[in-house]
C-alpha distance (Angstrom), angle and dihedral (degrees) to the residues before:
residue distance angle dihedral
M1 . . .
E2 3.81 . .
K3 3.81 88.8 .
R4 3.81 90.6 56.3
R5 3.81 91.5 51.5
L6 3.79 91.0 51.6
I7 3.78 91.3 50.4
K8 3.81 91.4 50.2
H9 3.80 93.0 49.9
N10 3.80 93.3 46.8
L11 3.80 94.2 58.2
S12 3.75 116.3 128.2
P13 3.85 114.9 -100.9
E14 3.80 95.3 -103.7
Y15 3.83 90.3 59.5
K16 3.80 97.2 43.6
N17 3.81 89.9 71.9
D18 3.80 94.5 45.8
T19 3.81 107.7 125.9
R20 3.80 90.8 -144.3
L21 3.81 88.7 68.7
K22 3.80 88.9 67.3
L23 3.81 85.2 80.2
F24 3.79 88.4 67.8
E25 3.79 93.3 52.7
N26 3.81 88.5 66.8
R27 3.78 118.0 72.3
I28 3.80 94.0 -165.6
L29 3.80 116.0 59.8
R30 3.78 134.1 -167.3
V31 3.81 126.8 -145.6
D32 3.83 91.7 -91.1
D33 3.81 90.9 53.1
V34 3.80 93.6 49.2
A35 3.80 91.4 47.4
E36 3.80 91.1 52.6
L37 3.80 92.7 44.1
L38 3.82 92.3 51.8
G39 3.80 95.3 37.1
V40 3.80 93.8 -122.7
S41 3.80 136.4 114.6
K42 3.80 123.4 -88.7
G43 3.80 87.9 -114.3
H44 3.79 89.7 57.5
V45 3.81 90.4 52.3
Y46 3.81 90.0 51.5
N47 3.82 89.1 49.8
M48 3.82 91.6 51.2
V49 3.81 89.9 49.9
S50 3.81 90.8 48.0
D51 3.82 90.8 50.2
G52 3.82 90.6 49.6
R53 3.81 93.4 -116.3
L54 3.82 94.8 122.3
K55 3.79 126.6 49.6
K56 3.77 113.0 -129.0
R57 3.77 142.6 171.3
K58 3.76 124.1 -140.4
R59 3.80 127.9 -151.8
G60 3.77 99.7 155.1
R61 3.81 86.6 -53.4
L62 3.77 133.0 43.3
F63 3.79 118.5 -93.8
F64 3.79 130.4 -177.8
F65 3.78 132.0 -162.6
L66 3.79 113.4 -127.8
E67 3.81 92.6 -138.7
E68 3.81 91.4 55.6
I69 3.80 92.1 49.8
L70 3.81 91.2 48.8
D71 3.82 90.5 47.4
W72 3.81 89.6 50.4
I73 3.81 89.8 53.0
E74 3.83 92.0 48.0
E75 3.82 91.2 50.6
G76 3.82 90.9 57.6
E77 3.76 123.2 108.3
M78 3.78 118.6 -80.4
T79 3.81 112.4 -126.9
């Protein structure tokens, strides 16, 4: 986790103002946030949740923890 913070803070100036990085300021994400982060549709996120590929929490609505999404990405296959 500390490594991720260092990477975020060492971004070049043109990326520090990128509005997409606001996603990373939030630790709890919604379906829209996860879809944007992964570059997929909301329907695809729902499919991945349904298939058990993504960890989620439910309190009336679906919630995701940023760290779990980033861990899921890191666990993917290297190509």
